[in-house]
C-alpha positions in Angstrom: 18.8 -10.5 7.8 18.2 -14.0 6.3 21.9 -14.1 5.3 23.0 -13.3 8.8 24.1 -16.1 11.2 23.8 -15.4 14.9 27.2 -14.9 16.6 28.5 -14.7 20.1 27.6 -11.4 21.6 24.2 -11.0 19.8 21.0 -10.8 21.8 17.6 -12.4 21.2 16.2 -9.1 20.1 19.1 -7.7 18.1 22.6 -8.3 16.7 25.7 -6.6 17.9 27.1 -4.0 15.5 30.8 -4.8 15.3 31.9 -2.3 12.6 31.0 0.9 14.5 33.9 3.4 14.8 35.7 3.3 18.2 34.2 6.6 19.4 30.7 5.3 18.9 31.5 2.1 20.9 33.1 4.3 23.6 30.1 6.7 24.0 27.8 4.2 26.0 30.5 4.1 28.7 30.4 7.9 29.0 26.6 8.0 28.9 25.6 4.7 30.4 21.8 5.4 30.6 19.2 6.8 28.2 18.5 9.6 30.6 22.2 10.7 30.1 21.7 10.6 26.3 18.4 12.4 25.7 18.1 14.6 22.7 15.0 16.7 22.3 13.5 17.8 19.0 10.2 19.5 18.0 8.7 20.4 14.6 5.4 21.4 13.2 4.3 19.5 10.1 1.8 20.7 7.5 -0.9 18.1 7.3 -3.1 19.3 4.4 -1.9 16.7 2.0 -2.1 14.0 4.6 -5.6 14.9 5.5 -6.7 14.8 1.9 -5.1 11.4 1.3 -6.6 9.9 4.5 -10.1 11.1 3.5 -9.6 9.2 0.2 -8.6 6.1 2.1 -11.6 6.3 4.4 -13.8 6.5 1.3 -12.0 3.5 -0.1 -13.1 1.5 2.9 -10.4 2.0 5.6 -12.8 3.3 8.2 -11.2 5.4 10.9 -7.7 5.5 9.3 -6.1 8.6 10.7 -3.0 10.5 11.6 -1.7 7.9 14.1 -1.6 5.3 11.3 0.1 7.7 9.0 2.8 8.7 11.6 3.6 5.0 12.4 3.6 4.1 8.7 6.0 7.0 7.9 8.3 5.9 10.8 8.3 2.3 9.4 9.1 3.6 5.9 12.0 5.8 7.2 13.4 2.8 9.0 13.4 0.9 5.7 15.7 3.6 4.3 17.7 4.5 7.4 17.8 1.4 9.6 20.2 3.0 12.1 17.2 4.6 13.8 16.2 1.0 14.7 19.2 0.4 16.9 19.4 0.3 20.7 21.9 0.3 23.4 22.0 -2.4 26.0 24.9 -3.6 28.3 26.8 -0.5 26.9 26.9 -2.0 23.5 25.0 -0.9 20.3 22.7 -3.4 18.6 20.7 -3.5 15.4 17.2 -4.5 16.2 15.8 -7.5 14.3 12.2 -6.3 14.0 10.3 -3.0 14.0 8.2 -2.9 17.1 6.0 0.1 18.0 4.7 0.5 21.5 1.8 2.7 22.6 -0.6 3.1 25.5 -4.2 2.4 25.0 -7.2 3.3 27.2 -10.1 0.9 27.0 -12.4 3.9 26.8 -12.1 7.7 27.1 -13.7 7.8 30.5 -11.5 9.0 33.5 -11.9 5.7 35.3 -11.1 3.5 32.3 -8.0 1.3 32.7 -4.9 1.9 30.5 -2.6 -0.7 29.1 0.1 -0.9 26.4 0.3 -2.7 23.1 3.2 -3.7 21.0 2.8 -4.1 17.3 5.4 -5.7 15.0 5.8 -4.3 11.5 7.8 -5.2 8.5 10.0 -2.6 6.6 7.9 -3.3 3.5 4.6 -2.5 5.2 2.3 0.1 3.6 -0.1 2.5 5.5 -2.9 -0.1 4.8 -0.8 -2.8 6.5 -0.1 -0.5 9.5 -3.9 0.2 9.7 -4.8 -3.5 9.8 -2.1 -4.6 12.2 -2.6 -1.7 14.6 -6.4 -1.8 14.6 -6.3 -5.6 15.2 -4.3 -5.0 18.4 -6.4 -2.1 19.6 -9.6 -4.0 19.0 -8.2 -7.0 20.9 -7.6 -4.8 23.9 -10.8 -2.9 23.9 -13.0 -6.0 23.5 -11.1 -8.1 26.1 -12.3 -8.1 29.7 -9.1 -9.8 30.9 -5.5 -8.6 31.2 -3.0 -8.8 28.4 0.5 -10.2 28.9 1.9 -6.9 30.1 -0.7 -6.5 32.8 -0.3 -10.1 33.9 3.4 -9.7 34.5 2.9 -6.4 36.3 0.2 -7.8 38.5 2.3 -10.9 39.4 5.3 -8.7 40.3 3.2 -6.2 42.3 2.0 -8.9 44.6 5.5 -9.4 46.0 6.6 -7.7 49.2 8.5 -4.5 48.5 12.0 -5.9 49.4 11.4 -8.9 47.1 10.0 -6.7 44.3 13.1 -4.5 44.5 15.3 -7.6 44.4 13.3 -9.0 41.4 13.6 -5.8 39.5 17.4 -5.7 40.1 17.7 -9.3 38.8 15.6 -8.3 35.7 18.0 -5.3 35.1 21.0 -7.6 35.3 19.4 -10.1 33.0 18.5 -7.3 30.5 22.0 -5.9 30.6 23.4 -9.2 29.4 20.5 -10.1 27.1 19.3 -13.0 29.2 15.7 -12.0 29.6 13.3 -14.8 28.4 11.7 -14.0 25.1 8.2 -14.2 26.7 9.2 -11.3 29.1 10.7 -9.3 26.2 7.4 -9.8 24.2 5.3 -8.6 27.2 7.6 -5.7 28.1 6.4 -2.2 27.1 10.0 -1.0 27.6 11.5 -3.2 24.7 10.8 -2.1 21.2 11.8 0.2 18.3 9.8 3.3 19.2 7.0 4.4 21.6 4.3 6.9 20.4 1.6 8.7 22.3 -1.4 10.4 20.6 -2.2 13.4 22.8 -4.4 14.8 20.0 -7.0 12.3 21.0 -7.1 14.0 24.4 -7.3 17.4 22.7 -4.0 18.7 24.1 -0.6 19.5 22.7 2.4 17.1 22.7 4.9 16.8 25.6 8.6 15.8 25.8 8.4 12.3 27.3 11.5 10.7 28.7 12.7 7.4 27.4 13.2 4.6 29.9 16.5 3.4 31.3 15.2 -0.1 31.5 14.6 -1.9 28.2 15.7 -0.9 24.7 13.3 1.8 23.4 15.5 4.5 21.8 12.8 7.0 20.5 9.6 8.5 22.1 7.3 10.4 19.8 4.5 12.6 21.1 2.0 14.4 18.9 -0.9 16.7 19.7 -4.2 17.9 18.3 -4.2 19.5 14.8 -4.2 23.3 14.8 -4.9 26.0 12.3 -2.5 28.9 11.5 -3.3 31.9 9.3 -0.1 32.7 7.3 1.0 34.6 4.2 2.0 32.4 1.3 4.8 33.4 -1.2 2.3 35.5 -3.1 1.5 37.6 -0.1 -2.0 36.0 0.3 -3.4 35.0 3.6 -4.0 31.2 3.8 -5.3 28.8 6.4 -2.7 26.1 7.1 -3.2 23.1 9.2 -0.4 21.7 11.3 0.4 18.9 13.8 3.1 19.4 16.4 5.5 16.6 17.1 8.0 16.3 20.0 10.6 13.6 19.8 13.0 12.4 22.5 15.9 10.4 21.1 18.9 8.3 22.3 21.8 10.1 20.8 24.1 7.0 21.2 22.5 5.0 18.4 23.2 7.5 15.6 24.9 10.8 15.0 23.2 14.2 14.4 23.6 13.9 10.6 21.9 10.5 10.5 19.0 11.8 12.6 18.6 14.9 10.4 18.3 12.6 7.3 15.7 10.6 9.1 13.7 13.8 10.0 14.0 15.2 6.5 12.6 11.9 5.1 9.8 12.0 7.6 9.0 15.6 6.5 9.0 14.6 2.9 6.4 11.9 3.5 4.1 14.6 4.9 4.2 16.3 1.6 3.9 13.1 -0.4 1.7 10.7 1.7 0.7 8.7 -1.3 4.2 7.1 -1.2 3.1 5.0 1.8 0.4 3.3 -0.1 3.0 1.1 -1.9 5.9 -1.0 -0.5 9.4 0.5 -0.8 11.3 -0.5 -3.9 14.3 -1.3 -1.7 14.9 -2.1 1.9 18.3 -1.0 3.3 20.0 -3.3 5.9 22.0 -1.8 8.8 25.7 -2.2 8.9 27.3 -5.2 10.5 
């Protein structure tokens, strides 16, 4: 990205991809919203190797490092190899995102009455799982120890004070501005609807994952939901009964940013990292840039 000079048609949060085939440029006009373009995917991943490696990292001093950190780190690593997953559609055009931004909801405590907010964490494609651990925990601790609102809550509170007809008008204006990429950077930074991926940890609530829609407003192209770990007694290739531990993931994707083959390569790389989690402890040897 350091060699790239901004051009007319680029946005503050991404650059227009000009070399896409004509069909790919045409698709956002056939499916103008993300709700039109939802693809649903689910898979169960063996987590035995991941659990073992995470235990070793906790012993090494990374207190509380867990599956959430691994899943985000694996996503960041896959984007470093397959950057097309980090695209988004806005204004019926396809853009390559400049940064890797992960959004998630956080409750200030696990009580029913505790307030919920969102955080957005920016990562580099060279980040290791330890980098992800430090950056994510810093944001979470900031929310849990703060008694005041964060930027997202401040914006929502200000808008909610408007009369309904003015609020509807304001949201319409925001949608138009977002369509053309005219939203102020401060609003984009505060928005939980703008980012690379949104993830929810339903395992912390001791339930399974859900298919969660992605939002028509904003730029988020992927929603990942994962549930509590579960055990399954299965026969191995030698006919012996073994206790395998799985985590179930459900993913909702915007099919307009990449074709099925590209998504399959991404998911295969994701699966490979479950089998070889130690890879995430070192930076990638090479970072691939998206097409221009």
